C-alpha positions in Angstrom: -0.1 -0.1 -0.1 1.1 3.0 -0.3 3.3 5.0 2.4 2.4 8.8 1.9 -0.7 10.6 0.9 -1.3 14.2 0.9 -4.9 14.6 1.5 -6.5 18.4 -0.3 -9.9 19.6 0.9 -11.6 21.8 2.7 -13.3 20.5 4.7 -12.0 20.2 8.7 -10.1 17.0 8.6 -11.6 15.1 11.8 -14.8 16.0 9.6 -13.0 15.0 5.8 -15.0 12.2 4.4 -11.4 11.1 2.7 -10.0 10.5 6.0 -12.8 8.3 6.6 -12.0 6.8 3.8 -8.4 6.0 4.2 -8.6 5.1 7.7 -7.4 1.3 8.2 -6.4 1.2 4.4 -2.5 0.9 7.1 -0.5 3.6 5.4 1.7 4.8 7.9 2.1 9.0 7.1 -1.3 10.7 5.6 -0.6 15.0 5.5 -3.6 17.0 5.3 -4.1 20.6 3.8 -7.0 23.1 3.4 -5.8 25.4 0.8 -4.1 24.1 -2.6 -1.0 26.5 -1.8 -1.4 24.9 1.1 -1.0 21.6 -0.6 1.4 22.7 -3.2 3.8 23.6 -0.6 3.9 20.1 0.8 4.6 18.3 -1.9 7.6 20.6 -3.3 8.9 20.7 0.1 8.9 16.6 0.5 9.7 16.3 -3.3 13.3 18.5 -2.9 14.1 16.4 1.2 14.0 13.3 -1.7 11.1 12.0 0.7 8.5 12.9 -2.2 4.2 12.1 -1.5 3.5 8.2 -3.2 -0.2 9.9 -3.8 -2.8 13.3 -3.9 -6.0 12.8 -3.5 -8.1 16.2 -3.9 -11.8 17.9 -4.5 -11.9 20.3 -7.0 -14.0 22.9 -5.4 -11.8 24.7 -2.7 -14.3 28.0 -1.3 -14.2 30.6 1.8 -10.5 31.8 1.3 -9.6 33.8 3.5 -6.6 34.5 2.4 -5.9 34.7 -1.4 -4.5 31.4 -3.2 -2.6 31.2 -6.8 -4.1 27.9 -7.5 -7.9 28.3 -6.9 -9.0 24.6 -7.8 -8.1 21.0 -7.5 -7.1 21.4 -11.4 -4.7 23.8 -10.8 -3.2 21.8 -7.7 -3.3 18.4 -9.5 -1.4 20.3 -13.3 1.2 22.1 -11.3 2.1 18.4 -8.7 2.3 16.8 -12.5 4.9 19.1 -13.2 6.9 19.0 -10.2 6.7 15.2 -9.8 5.7 13.9 -13.0 5.2 10.1 -11.3 2.8 11.7 -8.8 -0.1 9.2 -8.4 -3.7 11.4 -8.2 -6.8 10.7 -7.6 -10.4 13.2 -7.9 -12.8 12.9 -5.4 -15.4 15.9 -6.2 -19.2 16.1 -6.6 -18.4 16.8 -10.2 -20.2 15.4 -13.0 -19.7 17.5 -15.6 -18.6 14.9 -18.4 -16.7 17.3 -19.8 -14.3 18.4 -16.9 -14.2 14.3 -16.0 -13.0 13.9 -19.5 -10.4 17.2 -19.2 -9.0 15.7 -15.4 -8.9 11.7 -17.2 -7.4 12.7 -20.7 -5.6 16.2 -20.2 -4.5 16.0 -16.7 -4.1 12.4 -16.5 -5.6 11.3 -13.3 -5.3 7.9 -12.1 -8.9 8.0 -10.7 -12.2 10.1 -10.3 -14.5 9.3 -7.9 -18.5 10.9 -7.2 -18.4 12.3 -3.4 -21.7 10.4 -4.0 -23.6 7.8 -0.6 -21.1 5.2 -1.2 -17.9 8.2 -1.8 -15.7 6.6 0.6 -16.5 2.9 -0.6 -15.4 3.8 -3.5 -12.2 6.1 -2.8 -10.9 2.8 -0.7 -11.4 0.8 -4.0 -10.2 4.0 -6.3 -7.0 4.3 -3.6 -6.2 0.0 -4.4 -6.8 0.4 -7.9 -4.1 2.9 -8.6 -1.9 1.4 -5.7 -2.2 -2.2 -8.4 -2.0 -0.1 -11.5 -5.3 0.2 -12.3 -7.5 3.7 -13.5 -10.7 3.9 -11.5 -14.1 6.1 -11.9 -17.2 6.0 -10.3 -19.4 3.9 -12.2 -21.9 6.0 -12.4 -19.6 8.2 -14.4 -18.2 6.3 -16.3 -19.9 6.3 -20.0 -17.9 10.2 -19.7 -15.4 8.7 -20.6 -16.6 5.6 -23.6 -15.3 7.4 -27.2 -19.3 6.8 -28.2 -20.8 9.1 -25.1 -17.5 10.9 -25.1 -18.4 14.6 -26.0 -15.4 16.0 -27.1 -15.3 20.5 -27.6 -14.2 20.7 -31.4 -12.3 24.7 -32.5 -15.8 25.0 -34.6 -17.1 25.0 -30.8 -14.8 27.3 -29.7 -15.4 29.8 -32.4 -19.0 29.7 -32.2 -18.5 30.3 -28.2 -16.7 33.0 -28.8 -18.5 34.6 -30.9 -21.6 34.5 -29.2 -19.6 35.8 -26.2 -18.9 38.4 -28.2 -22.8 39.5 -28.6 -23.3 38.4 -31.7 -26.5 35.9 -32.5 -27.1 32.7 -34.5 -27.5 34.5 -38.1 -24.4 36.8 -37.3 -22.6 34.0 -36.1 -23.5 32.3 -39.5 -21.9 35.0 -41.0 -18.9 34.9 -39.7 -18.5 31.7 -40.2 -18.9 31.3 -43.2 -16.8 34.9 -44.5 -13.9 32.5 -42.3 -15.2 29.6 -44.6 -15.4 27.8 -42.5 -19.1 25.3 -42.1 -21.1 23.8 -41.3 -22.1 27.3 -41.5 -26.1 27.8 -42.3 -28.1 29.3 -39.6 -29.6 26.0 -38.2 -26.2 24.0 -38.2 -25.6 27.0 -35.2 -28.4 26.4 -33.2 -28.1 22.8 -33.4 -24.6 23.4 -32.4 -24.4 25.6 -29.3 -28.0 23.5 -28.3 -26.0 20.4 -28.0 -23.3 22.9 -25.5 -26.0 24.1 -23.9 -26.7 20.4 -22.7 -23.5 19.2 -22.4 -22.4 21.9 -20.2 -25.5 22.1 -17.7 -26.6 25.3 -18.9 -30.0 26.9 -19.6 -29.4 30.1 -21.9 -26.9 31.6 -23.4 -25.0 33.4 -20.8 -25.0 30.8 -18.7 -22.9 28.8 -21.6 -20.9 31.6 -21.9 -20.6 31.9 -18.0 -19.9 28.0 -17.5 -17.3 27.7 -20.8 -15.2 30.9 -19.7 -14.6 29.2 -16.7 -13.1 26.0 -17.9 -10.8 28.4 -19.8 -12.3 27.4 -23.4 -12.8 31.5 -24.7 
């Protein structure tokens, strides 16, 4: 089993769901950080002292920070941690269930496990840690569809074009004209309407304004 694990979660450590899940797993050294910057400093210190952590278990959302943080999310922490220590194993433990975010974490940041905080989250987290230790990838079964090729949603350059122009205040007819001017196809108004509808569904957005806000948070525009 892993010898040295770092938990990054903004909950109180004594009531941490991650702490509860990792109890009795025979991990001799478990450390905790409430903020991403604090977690990264612990990772860096351990790395420099040549006593690196084997595993990082992190939430994605860190709220109510008293002090301004350089790293404000679990994604940012994991990305920096991977740069510092490419061999570090990483497990996400989060309430987030949007397919796009799961794909981003698993495909781009290459996390080793994605566990959904649900009624069975703590039990699944234990399974995830064991799976990662065994060299296997783990994802909560209810979220596995997000990574299936036939169901996975990929944001394309075409989508980014639509989103950027939508954010600039253009309506569907004007976006259609912009596509034609840039010689990008499909450029019909109906094609624009259908794709924007699909984007709203994938990002769980109720309207264009919400879609723009969400995709800005993802750094797409």
